Structures are given as structure tokens and as C-alpha cells.
VOBA-1610 file (N, C-alpha, C; in pm, whole numbers, padded with zeros to 5 digits, always signed):
BEGIN
Unk-01111+00334+00158Unk-01090+00451+00240Unk-01024+00560+00159Unk-01066+00680+00180Unk-01019+00790+00098Unk-00895+00853+00159Unk-00798+00872+00076Unk-00677+00939+00118Unk-00688+01082+00067Unk-00713+01175+00156Unk-00748+01311+00116Unk-00627+01396+00086Unk-00623+01454-00034Unk-00517+01547-00066Unk-00533+01676+00013Unk-00656+01713+00041Unk-00682+01841+00106Unk-00650+01839+00254Unk-00639+01719+00312Unk-00615+01709+00455Unk-00744+01712+00534Unk-00858+01740+00469Unk-00985+01741+00539Unk-01034+01599+00559Unk-01100+01573+00674Unk-01151+01438+00696Unk-01247+01397+00586Unk-01232+01273+00542Unk-01318+01218+00439Unk-01378+01088+00490Unk-01492+01054+00442Unk-01557+00930+00483Unk-01577+00842+00362Unk-01540+00716+00372Unk-01558+00622+00264Unk-01706+00597+00240Unk-01749+00598+00111Unk-01887+00562+00082Unk-01919+00423+00136Unk-02030+00412+00202Unk-02066+00284+00261Unk-02139+00197+00160Unk-02146+00069+00190Unk-02208-00026+00099Unk-02360-00023+00107Unk-02411+00031+00217Unk-02555+00030+00234Unk-02604-00093+00308Unk-02519-00191+00328Unk-02557-00312+00401Unk-02530-00294+00549Unk-02619-00337+00637Unk-02590-00335+00780Unk-02466-00418+00808Unk-02390-00376+00907Unk-02262-00442+00934Unk-02277-00590+00963Unk-02381-00626+01043Unk-02396-00767+01078Unk-02432-00851+00955Unk-02515-00795+00869Unk-02550-00867+00747Unk-02428-00882+00659Unk-02349-00775+00647Unk-02229-00782+00567Unk-02132-00886+00624Unk-02127-00894+00757Unk-02040-00994+00821Unk-02081-01134+00781Unk-02212-01159+00783Unk-02257-01291+00747Unk-02229-01325+00602Unk-02250-01226+00515Unk-02222-01248+00374Unk-02076-01277+00352Unk-01991-01199+00419Unk-01848-01219+00403Unk-01806-01357+00452Unk-01859-01398+00567Unk-01824-01529+00621Unk-01864-01638+00523Unk-01981-01619+00461Unk-02026-01720+00366Unk-01935-01726+00244Unk-01896-01609+00197Unk-01807-01605+00080Unk-01673-01668+00112Unk-01619-01637+00231Unk-01491-01693+00270Unk-01499-01844+00279Unk-01611-01892+00331Unk-01626-02036+00345Unk-01638-02103+00210Unk-01725-02045+00124Unk-01747-02106-00006Unk-01624-02099-00094Unk-01541-01998-00071Unk-01420-01983-00152Unk-01313-02084-00113Unk-01331-02148+00002Unk-01235-02249+00045Unk-01099-02189+00074Unk-01099-02079+00149Unk-00974-02009+00177Unk-00876-02101+00249Unk-00756-02109+00198Unk-00656-02194+00261Unk-00523-02123+00264Unk-00451-02147+00371Unk-00311-02110+00383Unk-00269-01977+00327Unk-00143-01970+00293Unk-00087-01847+00240Unk-00029-01868+00103Unk-00055-01981+00041Unk-00011-02002-00096Unk+00134-02041-00105Unk+00185-02041-00227Unk+00320-02089-00250Unk+00411-01984-00311Unk+00372-01857-00297Unk+00455-01752-00357Unk+00594-01755-00298Unk+00692-01749-00384Unk+00830-01744-00338Unk+00872-01598-00328Unk+00821-01528-00226Unk+00850-01386-00211Unk+00976-01370-00128Unk+01088-01350-00194Unk+01215-01341-00124Unk+01227-01212-00047Unk+01150-01109-00091Unk+01161-00980-00024Unk+01274-00896-00078Unk+01353-00945-00172Unk+01464-00868-00225Unk+01433-00828-00368Unk+01438-00699-00395Unk+01408-00648-00527Unk+01517-00547-00565Unk+01572-00559-00685Unk+01664-00457-00734Unk+01601-00393-00854Unk+01617-00261-00866Unk+01552-00189-00974Unk+01618-00220-01106Unk+01537-00222-01212Unk+01592-00243-01345Unk+01518-00153-01441Unk+01588-00096-01535Unk+01526-00009-01633Unk+01612-00006-01757Unk+01546-00016-01872Unk+01621-00023-01996Unk+01692+00107-02028Unk+01626+00220-02005Unk+01682+00347-02049Unk+01768+00414-01943Unk+01722+00411-01818Unk+01794+00482-01712Unk+01790+00398-01586Unk+01877+00298-01575Unk+01872+00206-01461Unk+01882+00280-01328Unk+01794+00243-01236Unk+01800+00301-01103Unk+01909+00232-01023Unk+01955+00300-00920Unk+02054+00239-00832Unk+01990+00120-00761Unk+02068+00016-00732Unk+02011-00100-00665Unk+01945-00062-00533Unk+01829-00116-00507Unk+01760-00092-00381Unk+01700-00223-00336Unk+01687-00243-00207Unk+01637-00369-00154Unk+01516-00344-00067Unk+01416-00429-00081Unk+01304-00428+00011Unk+01335-00533+00117Unk+01358-00493+00239Unk+01395-00591+00342Unk+01280-00684+00376Unk+01314-00790+00446Unk+01213-00889+00487Unk+01097-00821+00558Unk+01123-00730+00646Unk+01021-00651+00714Unk+01043-00505+00676Unk+00942-00444+00614Unk+00961-00311+00555Unk+00856-00212+00603Unk+00898-00086+00605Unk+00811+00026+00637Unk+00788+00107+00510Unk+00662+00128+00475Unk+00627+00205+00356Unk+00565+00337+00397Unk+00603+00444+00329Unk+00544+00575+00355Unk+00513+00645+00224Unk+00400+00713+00219Unk+00362+00791+00101Unk+00415+00933+00115Unk+00484+00978+00011Unk+00538+01115+00007Unk+00447+01201-00079Unk+00406+01315-00024Unk+00308+01399-00089Unk+00374+01497-00187Unk+00335+01486-00311Unk+00378+01581-00414Unk+00277+01696-00422Unk+00246+01750-00308Unk+00153+01863-00295Unk+00158+01909-00151Unk+00104+02027-00126Unk+00099+02086+00008Unk-00045+02092+00053Unk-00079+02014+00157Unk-00216+02016+00210Unk-00219+02048+00358Unk-00114+02113+00406Unk-00110+02150+00548Unk-00015+02064+00629Unk+00027+01951+00575Unk+00128+01868+00641Unk+00266+01930+00614Unk+00366+01878+00679Unk+00502+01926+00656Unk+00542+01904+00511Unk+00588+02010+00445Unk+00635+01998+00308Unk+00778+01942+00312Unk+00801+01837+00235Unk+00932+01770+00234Unk+00984+01756+00093Unk+01114+01749+00083Unk+01177+01691-00035Unk+01205+01544+00001Unk+01230+01463-00100Unk+01255+01322-00073Unk+01371+01301+00024Unk+01471+01385+00013Unk+01588+01369+00100Unk+01554+01391+00247Unk+01438+01457+00273Unk+01397+01484+00410Unk+01320+01368+00473Unk+01279+01270+00393Unk+01200+01158+00445Unk+01285+01077+00543Unk+01226+01045+00658Unk+01297+00973+00763Unk+01358+00843+00710Unk+01474+00810+00758Unk+01548+00693+00711Unk+01479+00561+00746Unk+01379+00564+00833Unk+01310+00440+00869Unk+01227+00386+00754Unk+01193+00470+00657Unk+01108+00426+00547Unk+01189+00352+00442Unk+01150+00226+00420Unk+01219+00141+00323Unk+01163+00157+00183Unk+01033+00183+00174Unk+00966+00207+00046Unk+00900+00343+00055Unk+00933+00430-00039Unk+00873+00563-00044Unk+00788+00570-00169Unk+00658+00591-00150Unk+00564+00596-00262Unk+00534+00742-00296Unk+00583+00786-00409Unk+00564+00923-00455Unk+00419+00938-00501Unk+00348+01033-00443Unk+00203+01045-00464Unk+00165+01180-00527Unk+00107+01177-00644Unk+00057+01063-00721Unk+00086+01084-00869Unk+00083+00973-00945Unk+00071+00983-01090Unk-00075+01007-01122Unk-00101+01085-01225Unk-00238+01121-01261Unk-00275+01074-01401Unk-00405+01070-01425Unk-00456+01029-01556Unk-00424+01134-01662Unk-00415+01089-01785Unk-00399+01177-01900Unk-00527+01170-01983Unk-00525+01231-02100Unk-00641+01221-02187Unk-00651+01089-02259Unk-00548+01005-02246Unk-00546+00875-02311Unk-00589+00768-02211Unk-00691+00690-02240Unk-00742+00591-02144Unk-00632+00500-02090Unk-00622+00495-01955Unk-00525+00408-01890Unk-00389+00469-01869Unk-00352+00567-01947Unk-00219+00627-01937Unk-00209+00720-01817Unk-00090+00729-01761Unk-00066+00817-01647Unk+00055+00906-01674Unk+00061+01015-01600Unk+00173+01107-01611Unk+00212+01154-01472Unk+00326+01216-01460Unk+00370+01269-01331Unk+00438+01403-01352Unk+00400+01501-01270Unk+00461+01633-01275Unk+00488+01679-01132Unk+00607+01729-01110Unk+00639+01783-00978Unk+00556+01907-00948Unk+00502+01912-00829Unk+00429+02029-00784Unk+00530+02133-00735Unk+00526+02255-00785Unk+00620+02358-00738Unk+00614+02380-00587Unk+00499+02344-00526Unk+00482+02367-00382Unk+00579+02287-00297Unk+00636+02177-00352Unk+00725+02094-00269Unk+00868+02146-00269Unk+00897+02246-00351Unk+01024+02317-00337Unk+01140+02275-00424Unk+01119+02185-00518Unk+01228+02146-00605Unk+01255+02254-00710Unk+01383+02283-00729Unk+01420+02382-00829Unk+01422+02327-00969Unk+01434+02195-00979Unk+01439+02130-01110Unk+01404+01983-01097Unk+01368+01924-01209Unk+01342+01779-01212Unk+01469+01702-01183Unk+01582+01753-01229Unk+01709+01685-01204Unk+01738+01674-01054Unk+01701+01777-00979Unk+01722+01773-00833Unk+01637+01662-00771Unk+01515+01648-00820Unk+01426+01542-00772Unk+01484+01405-00806Unk+01531+01389-00928Unk+01589+01262-00969Unk+01714+01229-00887Unk+01790+01332-00852Unk+01909+01310-00769Unk+01871+01261-00630Unk+01759+01312-00577Unk+01712+01266-00447Unk+01666+01121-00453Unk+01603+01083-00565Unk+01564+00942-00582Unk+01687+00854-00578Unk+01789+00891-00652Unk+01912+00811-00656Unk+01979+00805-00520Unk+01976+00914-00446Unk+02038+00915-00314Unk+01965+00820-00219Unk+01832+00820-00226Unk+01756+00728-00142Unk+01786+00583-00180Unk+01795+00557-00308Unk+01826+00422-00354Unk+01966+00380-00313Unk+02058+00473-00316Unk+02195+00443-00273Unk+02198+00408-00124Unk+02099+00459-00049Unk+02088+00428+00094Unk+02007+00301+00118Unk+01973+00230+00010Unk+01903+00103+00023Unk+01753+00112+00022Unk+01698+00227-00018Unk+01553+00245-00020Unk+01498+00222-00161Unk+01369+00192-00169Unk+01299+00184-00296Unk+01208+00305-00308Unk+01211+00370-00421Unk+01124+00485-00448Unk+01033+00446-00563Unk+00903+00443-00536Unk+00807+00398-00636Unk+00705+00508-00664Unk+00630+00493-00771Unk+00532+00592-00812Unk+00392+00540-00782Unk+00317+00614-00701Unk+00182+00573-00666Unk+00083+00630-00767Unk-00009+00545-00810Unk-00109+00583-00910Unk-00245+00596-00843Unk-00306+00712-00854Unk-00443+00727-00807Unk-00460+00825-00694Unk-00490+00772-00573Unk-00527+00859-00463Unk-00675+00892-00469Unk-00719+00973-00374Unk-00862+01007-00366Unk-00915+01063-00497Unk-00837+01150-00560Unk-00886+01218-00679Unk-00838+01154-00808Unk-00769+01043-00797Unk-00719+00975-00915Unk-00833+00912-00994Unk-00831+00930-01124Unk-00938+00877-01209Unk-00879+00797-01323Unk-00791+00704-01290Unk-00727+00619-01390Unk-00813+00495-01410Unk-00850+00470-01535Unk-00937+00357-01565Unk-00866+00260-01659Unk-00845+00138-01612Unk-00784+00032-01693Unk-00888-00078-01705Unk-00963-00075-01814Unk-01076-00167-01825Unk-01086-00238-01959Unk-00980-00232-02039Unk-00976-00310-02162Unk-00829-00327-02201Unk-00805-00404-02307Unk-00668-00435-02345Unk-00590-00311-02386Unk-00656-00217-02453Unk-00587-00096-02499Unk-00544-00009-02381Unk-00634+00011-02285Unk-00599+00094-02169Unk-00495+00024-02081Unk-00498-00109-02075Unk-00396-00183-02001Unk-00259-00160-02064Unk-00254-00162-02196Unk-00128-00136-02266Unk-00081+00007-02243Unk-00174+00102-02247Unk-00138+00242-02222Unk-00085+00261-02080Unk-00147+00193-01985Unk-00100+00201-01846Unk+00042+00148-01836Unk+00064+00030-01890Unk+00197-00032-01882Unk+00301+00053-01953Unk+00268+00105-02071Unk+00363+00187-02146Unk+00401+00313-02069Unk+00300+00379-02012Unk+00327+00506-01944Unk+00400+00486-01811Unk+00362+00382-01736Unk+00432+00354-01610Unk+00577+00316-01638Unk+00599+00232-01736Unk+00735+00193-01771Unk+00818+00312-01815Unk+00756+00402-01893Unk+00828+00521-01938Unk+00866+00612-01821Unk+00777+00625-01724Unk+00807+00709-01606Unk+00914+00644-01520Unk+00913+00511-01510Unk+01020+00442-01439Unk+01154+00468-01505Unk+01155+00464-01637Unk+01278+00489-01711Unk+01325+00634-01695Unk+01228+00726-01703Unk+01264+00868-01699Unk+01316+00911-01563Unk+01247+00869-01456Unk+01282+00916-01322Unk+01369+00818-01243Unk+01373+00693-01286Unk+01446+00592-01211Unk+01367+00530-01098Unk+01234+00540-01104Unk+01152+00477-01000Unk+01174+00326-00999Unk+01168+00268-00878Unk+01184+00124-00863Unk+01058+00045-00895Unk+00945+00112-00901Unk+00822+00039-00925Unk+00700+00127-00917Unk+00587+00062-00888Unk+00458+00130-00892Unk+00369+00083-00778Unk+00288+00176-00729Unk+00189+00146-00626Unk+00051+00173-00684Unk-00043+00082-00658Unk-00178+00096-00708Unk-00269+00142-00594Unk-00314+00267-00604Unk-00401+00326-00502Unk-00524+00385-00571Unk-00593+00300-00645Unk-00713+00342-00717Unk-00834+00319-00625Unk-00899+00428-00587Unk-01002+00421-00484Unk-01143+00426-00541Unk-01155+00412-00671Unk-01286+00411-00734Unk-01309+00284-00813Unk-01244+00177-00769Unk-01262+00047-00831Unk-01160+00019-00940Unk-01140-00109-00969Unk-01053-00149-01079Unk-01101-00280-01138Unk-01053-00309-01256Unk-01086-00433-01326Unk-00967-00527-01311Unk-00988-00638-01243Unk-00876-00727-01211Unk-00813-00788-01336Unk-00894-00819-01435Unk-00842-00881-01557Unk-00739-00791-01624Unk-00775-00665-01643Unk-00689-00576-01721Unk-00581-00509-01636Unk-00607-00487-01505Unk-00498-00435-01421Unk-00390-00542-01404Unk-00431-00667-01388Unk-00333-00775-01381Unk-00252-00780-01510Unk-00319-00770-01622Unk-00251-00770-01750Unk-00152-00655-01760Unk-00191-00537-01716Unk-00104-00419-01722Unk+00019-00436-01634Unk-00001-00485-01512Unk+00111-00500-01420Unk+00207-00611-01464Unk+00153-00715-01525Unk+00241-00819-01578Unk+00326-00764-01692Unk+00270-00673-01770Unk+00346-00611-01878Unk+00459-00524-01823Unk+00430-00450-01715Unk+00536-00371-01650Unk+00645-00463-01597Unk+00604-00574-01536Unk+00700-00670-01483Unk+00784-00732-01593Unk+00724-00756-01707Unk+00799-00813-01819Unk+00913-00721-01862Unk+00891-00590-01850Unk+00992-00493-01893Unk+01092-00459-01782Unk+01047-00469-01659Unk+01132-00437-01543Unk+01120-00553-01446Unk+01203-00654-01465Unk+01187-00780-01394Unk+01189-00771-01242Unk+01260-00673-01188Unk+01269-00660-01043Unk+01182-00547-00990Unk+01075-00516-01061Unk+00987-00408-01023Unk+00928-00430-00883Unk+00921-00324-00806Unk+00855-00326-00675Unk+00709-00286-00700Unk+00616-00373-00664Unk+00473-00346-00684Unk+00401-00354-00550Unk+00339-00244-00512Unk+00259-00242-00390Unk+00117-00199-00425Unk+00025-00225-00334Unk-00115-00188-00352Unk-00168-00133-00221Unk-00263-00039-00231Unk-00322+00022-00111Unk-00474+00022-00122Unk-00535-00096-00123Unk-00680-00102-00133Unk-00749-00052-00007Unk-00877-00020-00022Unk-00959+00011+00094Unk-01005-00121+00159Unk-01053-00114+00282Unk-01090-00237+00352Unk-01198-00315+00276Unk-01295-00245+00220Unk-01404-00314+00150Unk-01352-00391+00029Unk-01238-00347-00026Unk-01180-00411-00144Unk-01111-00543-00114Unk-01085-00570+00014Unk-01011-00692+00050Unk-01089-00781+00145Unk-01221-00769+00142Unk-01304-00851+00229Unk-01318-00995+00181Unk-01289-01017+00055Unk-01304-01152-00001Unk-01210-01169-00120Unk-01156-01289-00141Unk-01075-01316-00259Unk-01151-01300-00390Unk-01283-01285-00381Unk-01364-01265-00502Unk-01369-01118-00543Unk-01322-01028-00458Unk-01323-00885-00491Unk-01214-00854-00593Unk-01236-00751-00674Unk-01146-00721-00785Unk-01004-00688-00740Unk-00990-00610-00634Unk-00857-00577-00583Unk-00785-00703-00536Unk-00858-00786-00462Unk-00799-00909-00409Unk-00757-01000-00525Unk-00843-01010-00626Unk-00810-01094-00742Unk-00688-01041-00815Unk-00673-00909-00820Unk-00554-00852-00883Unk-00429-00890-00805Unk-00436-00879-00673Unk-00321-00915-00589Unk-00283-01062-00612Unk-00381-01148-00616Unk-00353-01290-00638Unk-00302-01315-00780Unk-00349-01233-00874Unk-00308-01250-01012Unk-00163-01215-01038Unk-00104-01131-00951Unk+00038-01094-00965Unk+00119-01144-00846Unk+00070-01249-00784Unk+00132-01299-00661Unk+00277-01338-00679Unk+00315-01381-00799Unk+00453-01425-00818Unk+00553-01311-00815Unk+00507-01185-00826Unk+00601-01072-00815Unk+00549-00957-00729Unk+00432-00972-00668Unk+00377-00869-00580Unk+00465-00850-00457Unk+00496-00724-00427Unk+00577-00695-00308Unk+00493-00690-00182Unk+00387-00607-00182Unk+00305-00595-00061Unk+00171-00531-00091Unk+00069-00576-00018Unk-00061-00510-00012Unk-00067-00440+00123Unk-00064-00307+00120Unk-00074-00228+00242Unk-00215-00169+00249Unk-00309-00252+00289Unk-00448-00206+00293Unk-00463-00086+00385Unk-00554+00003+00350Unk-00581+00122+00432Unk-00681+00085+00543Unk-00629+00069+00664Unk-00714+00030+00777Unk-00773+00155+00843Unk-00834+00241+00764Unk-00886+00367+00818Unk-00991+00425+00724Unk-01060+00531+00772Unk-01172+00589+00697Unk-01270+00481+00654Unk-01293+00386+00741Unk-01365+00265+00703Unk-01494+00243+00780Unk-01493+00275+00907Unk-01601+00229+00993Unk-01580+00082+01027Unk-01675+00022+01094Unk-01662-00118+01133Unk-01663-00208+01010Unk-01580-00312+01016Unk-01569-00407+00906Unk-01558-00548+00961Unk-01555-00644+00870Unk-01556-00784+00907Unk-01416-00843+00916Unk-01394-00926+01015Unk-01270-00999+01028Unk-01281-01135+00963Unk-01173-01210+00965Unk-01174-01342+00899Unk-01260-01443+00975Unk-01301-01409+01097Unk-01388-01498+01174Unk-01536-01464+01154Unk-01566-01368+01065Unk-01704-01330+01040Unk-01762-01232+01138Unk-01684-01194+01240Unk-01730-01096+01337Unk-01696-00954+01289Unk-01771-00858+01341Unk-01751-00719+01304Unk-01659-00652+01406Unk-01560-00578+01356Unk-01465-00510+01443Unk-01461-00360+01411Unk-01449-00279+01515Unk-01447-00134+01499Unk-01307-00087+01463Unk-01300+00008+01370Unk-01169+00061+01333Unk-01107+00132+01454Unk-00975+00145+01449Unk-00905+00210+01558Unk-00873+00119+01673Unk-00877-00014+01649Unk-00848-00112+01753Unk-00748-00214+01702Unk-00680-00280+01795Unk-00586-00384+01753Unk-00659-00499+01685Unk-00782-00529+01730Unk-00859-00636+01668Unk-00892-00605+01522Unk-00921-00479+01493Unk-00952-00440+01356Unk-00833-00468+01265Unk-00714-00436+01312Unk-00594-00456+01232Unk-00565-00604+01213Unk-00575-00682+01319Unk-00537-00823+01310Unk-00643-00909+01239Unk-00769-00885+01270Unk-00875-00968+01213Unk-00895-00942+01064Unk-00869-00817+01019Unk-00880-00788+00877Unk-00757-00835+00801Unk-00640-00824+00864Unk-00519-00877+00800Unk-00533-01027+00780Unk-00598-01093+00872Unk-00616-01238+00865Unk-00687-01281+00737Unk-00780-01197+00686Unk-00850-01232+00562Unk-00750-01246+00448Unk-00656-01155+00440Unk-00555-01162+00334Unk-00458-01277+00357Unk-00419-01295+00482Unk-00322-01399+00515Unk-00377-01539+00493Unk-00507-01555+00514Unk-00571-01684+00493Unk-00640-01693+00358Unk-00635-01584+00281Unk-00705-01580+00153Unk-00616-01603+00033Unk-00487-01635+00057Unk-00402-01669-00055Unk-00275-01589-00069Unk-00263-01476+00001Unk-00140-01398-00007Unk-00035-01455+00087Unk+00091-01443+00047Unk+00200-01483+00135Unk+00214-01378+00245Unk+00252-01417+00368Unk+00270-01318+00473Unk+00363-01204+00433Unk+00463-01234+00350Unk+00556-01130+00305Unk+00489-01028+00215Unk+00363-01053+00177Unk+00291-00962+00088Unk+00181-00885+00161Unk+00183-00889+00294Unk+00078-00824+00372Unk+00139-00721+00466Unk+00088-00597+00457Unk+00131-00491+00547Unk+00011-00420+00606Unk+00031-00353+00717Unk-00076-00282+00787Unk-00063-00132+00758Unk-00165-00073+00694Unk-00162+00068+00659Unk-00248+00153+00750Unk-00188+00256+00810Unk-00260+00343+00902Unk-00221+00489+00880Unk-00305+00584+00923Unk-00269+00725+00913Unk-00159+00760+01013Unk-00072+00853+00975Unk+00036+00892+01065Unk-00013+00978+01181Unk-00128+01041+01164Unk-00184+01124+01269Unk-00334+01134+01250Unk-00403+01188+01350Unk-00548+01204+01339Unk-00584+01302+01228Unk-00495+01395+01196Unk-00522+01493+01091Unk-00506+01434+00951Unk-00444+01318+00941Unk-00415+01259+00811Unk-00532+01182+00752Unk-00637+01160+00830Unk-00751+01082+00781Unk-00875+01121+00857Unk-00990+01079+00807Unk-01115+01111+00873Unk-01144+01024+00994Unk-01077+00909+01003Unk-01098+00818+01115Unk-01005+00699+01104Unk-00983+00632+01214Unk-00902+00512+01213Unk-00759+00529+01258Unk-00721+00653+01297Unk-00585+00669+01347Unk-00569+00594+01479Unk-00456+00527+01495Unk-00423+00458+01619Unk-00283+00498+01662Unk-00256+00486+01789Unk-00123+00516+01840Unk-00024+00413+01786Unk+00103+00451+01774Unk+00204+00354+01731Unk+00203+00226+01814Unk+00172+00236+01941Unk+00170+00118+02027Unk+00065+00017+01982Unk-00047+00065+01926Unk-00151-00025+01878Unk-00105-00098+01752Unk-00037-00026+01663Unk+00019-00089+01544Unk+00120-00195+01584Unk+00204-00162+01678Unk+00306-00257+01723Unk+00244-00380+01789Unk+00136-00359+01864Unk+00067-00474+01925Unk+00010-00565+01817Unk-00047-00506+01712Unk-00101-00586+01602Unk+00009-00663+01531Unk+00122-00600+01510Unk+00236-00668+01448Unk+00282-00785+01534Unk+00286-00765+01665Unk+00326-00872+01757Unk+00225-00987+01754Unk+00097-00951+01751Unk-00007-01053+01751Unk+00004-01141+01627Unk+00024-01078+01512Unk+00028-01153+01387Unk+00157-01233+01369Unk+00268-01179+01417Unk+00396-01245+01394Unk+00439-01336+01509Unk+00396-01304+01631Unk+00441-01380+01749Unk+00328-01442+01829Unk+00204-01396+01807Unk+00093-01446+01887Unk+00081-01380+02021Unk+00148-01266+02040Unk+00143-01193+02167Unk+00080-01056+02148Unk+00035-00996+02258Unk-00024-00861+02259Unk-00151-00852+02174Unk-00221-00963+02160Unk-00347-00962+02084Unk-00459-00902+02169Unk-00566-00862+02102Unk-00686-00820+02171Unk-00776-00941+02189Unk-00906-00922+02163Unk-00999-01035+02177Unk-00984-01135+02062Unk-00937-01085+01947Unk-00913-01175+01834Unk-00769-01222+01837Unk-00752-01354+01827Unk-00618-01410+01818Unk-00616-01509+01702Unk-00531-01486+01603Unk-00527-01578+01488Unk-00488-01718+01531Unk-00532-01814+01451Unk-00507-01954+01485Unk-00361-01992+01468Unk-00285-01913+01396Unk-00142-01936+01380Unk-00073-01802+01362Unk+00057-01803+01364Unk+00133-01680+01349Unk+00194-01669+01210Unk+00232-01548+01175Unk+00284-01518+01041Unk+00414-01438+01055Unk+00522-01503+01097Unk+00647-01430+01123Unk+00704-01360+01000Unk+00661-01400+00881Unk+00712-01335+00760Unk+00636-01211+00719Unk+00540-01164+00801Unk+00460-01046+00768Unk+00550-00932+00720Unk+00509-00866+00611Unk+00597-00765+00551Unk+00622-00647+00644Unk+00515-00589+00704Unk+00540-00475+00791Unk+00423-00380+00799Unk+00453-00249+00783Unk+00350-00147+00802Unk+00370-00032+00705Unk+00261+00041+00684Unk+00260+00157+00595Unk+00190+00273+00663Unk+00227+00395+00625Unk+00152+00510+00674Unk+00129+00614+00566Unk+00016+00679+00575Unk-00016+00801+00503Unk-00003+00914+00604Unk+00096+00998+00594Unk+00201+01000+00494Unk+00330+01035+00565Unk+00443+01033+00494Unk+00568+01076+00557Unk+00559+01222+00598Unk+00479+01299+00525Unk+00462+01442+00556Unk+00384+01461+00684Unk+00274+01385+00698Unk+00198+01395+00822Unk+00275+01337+00939Unk+00357+01237+00914Unk+00443+01184+01020Unk+00542+01289+01066Unk+00602+01358+00971Unk+00698+01465+01006Unk+00629+01575+01086Unk+00504+01604+01051Unk+00430+01707+01123Unk+00408+01670+01269Unk+00410+01539+01297Unk+00391+01491+01433Unk+00520+01446+01500Unk+00634+01488+01446Unk+00761+01454+01506Unk+00815+01318+01468Unk+00765+01261+01358Unk+00809+01130+01307Unk+00789+01018+01409Unk+00676+01023+01477Unk+00645+00918+01577Unk+00628+00782+01512Unk+00562+00778+01396Unk+00544+00650+01327Unk+00678+00592+01286Unk+00761+00675+01225Unk+00892+00627+01178Unk+00976+00576+01294Unk+00979+00648+01403Unk+01067+00610+01513Unk+01014+00491+01592Unk+00885+00486+01616Unk+00830+00380+01700Unk+00787+00256+01621Unk+00704+00276+01519Unk+00663+00162+01437Unk+00779+00115+01352Unk+00857+00209+01298Unk+00970+00172+01216Unk+01068+00081+01288Unk+01102+00120+01409Unk+01195+00038+01487Unk+01136-00099+01518Unk+01006-00102+01543Unk+00941-00229+01577Unk+00936-00322+01456Unk+00902-00265+01341Unk+00897-00346+01219Unk+01034-00408+01191Unk+01136-00326+01203Unk+01272-00375+01172Unk+01323-00475+01276Unk+01254-00484+01389Unk+01293-00581+01492Unk+01207-00706+01494Unk+01116-00720+01395Unk+01030-00838+01390Unk+01113-00962+01359Unk+01061-01081+01393Unk+01138-01204+01372Unk+01165-01231+01224
//
């Protein structure tokens, strides 16, 4: 699903396969893959930032966390500084790091449109959020991101540049939001290198729905490849159209069943519940489709963690350790009166 910088509705390129056929194929893949349980990852949910050159203030990712993307650009949503982001957000993903002329390498520059007078002011806001117990991470990619990590050299360049930006700004970690595909072998290699240098790095991912339909998909394989330190996969449950659930049935986006049945693929495909989050747009203006009311997100969270408030799909078991929820973006949330932060945020923090 495309996360539009412009704010204009975008539609994810379709696979060309009819939905029912795709459902059958997915069911077959899930069966042949022998999907079992949630694995043995020891995801404590607690991460403290570490950096060789400029250590960030300690920050913790709580057992149940709310993630929000902060826009380093003005696309019609409320323009914010980091200090303006609602306190309900536990992980703030600064969007976006961009590609350089060196394969795999990324860079980050503050957009003057967001109102910072200096880089030091931005860094001070990062430290203030961390002092309040939040994690501030750097998101790589987005709709227009063209970062390619497809060999050992570009993997090294990615790790070197991400680590350098963590050191320079004090970021707690990195978010992978590459919407034009990735290579699991070399992205896993790159992220392990970042982890080697920053042992308590916060790593999140925001794949599109098609990227997490099977453990054989590259995004899914990357998540499993870094399972021992992965913080959360906050899949984008929007700009998708109908997709397949873990039962092989097709579900329409914008429903509680879509959220629960697609989350089930990850939960039964090898990720720990603490590594699964539900990602939705903060408002109808934030995406081309798939926006749901906060009450629908909360119902899906209840269904997955408690077995209550489900739609027609009800998982065979509950996942009380589910990480939480994500939204694009804190800016669009602010434009709508912070409904996601106040309603979903409170619900996430009250999960078992």
C-alpha cells in the first residue's frame, strides 16, 4: 500500500490475479509452508537506545505500543514539530530517510517546511521525547523512496549510513518502509549489521498487505530473519483492496475481519505476538482507501487479544501479547483532533 507524501489518494498496484484465485494460492502456500505457532522469539518489549558516538537518552517500547509516522514535509496535514506529537505515541517514526547516489546508502535532511530553525532544535526534541519514555526512529523509504539493498556492498552501505544517522541525531532505531520490494537476504544482513553496532536498536517494518501474505514473501522472510531483535511489523492495512486471511478466505479492507484475518497470517506464520501491530490511516484523507474508525481498530485489538468483539472471523486462539497499533500519520491524526491517539492509544495501553 502506498503512503502518499502528496496526500492524494493512491492505489496499490494489483497483482493481476483474481482475488479468489489468489486466496486459493495463498492457502496452499500457507499449508505447504507448515505454518505453526508464534515461534520462540524472546521479545521482552524493552529497548534502550545505544550509540557509540552520541548515545540517545534511554527509551522504552512498552509491552503494548502505539506507533505514529511523523512527516518531515508538508502535504496538507497539520505541520508539527516532534514536540507537538501527542503523548500517546510510544514510537515516532521520522519520515523519511532518502536514497543517495551510493547504492544502499541513505541520508536525512530536515525539510524547512516543518519549521525547525536548526538541526540542534530537532535533536533537542528527539532527546525530550526520549526523556519522556518514547522511541524516535528513522523511517526509510515511503511511496517515493528508492533505496535498493540487493548485494553485500549495498547492504554494508545501508548499515553504515543508518548507523551514522543514529549516531548523529540520536535516533533509537530504524523503520523499513520500502514499497517497491526488497531482497530478504541482503536487507537481513544490513539490519543485523546495524544491530551489531547498536545492540538495543528499535527495528520496525511497514510492509504492504501483499508483502505479508506468506512466509515465503521477501518482507516476511526479512522479518523472520531478524526475529531475535525485531520490535514490530506494523503492516499497512490500507490502499489494498480485498486480500486473503489466514483461513484462505477473501476479506474486504475497512472491516474488522480484514484486520484480524490478515494479522493472523503473521501471528501463525512465525512472528511473536509482540512483533505484530495493526497499521491504519489516521483519517480518510491520509490514504486512498482502508480508513476505519478508531472503534473498528479497537474491536480488532480485542478480537486478537481477548477473543471478543470479533466479526465473522474469529481466530482459533488469542494473542494477549500483541504489540499494538500504528497510524499514518501523527500529522493527519492531529488534523482530525488526535482521535487515533486518544481512542486507539488509550485502548492499546489498556490491553492485557
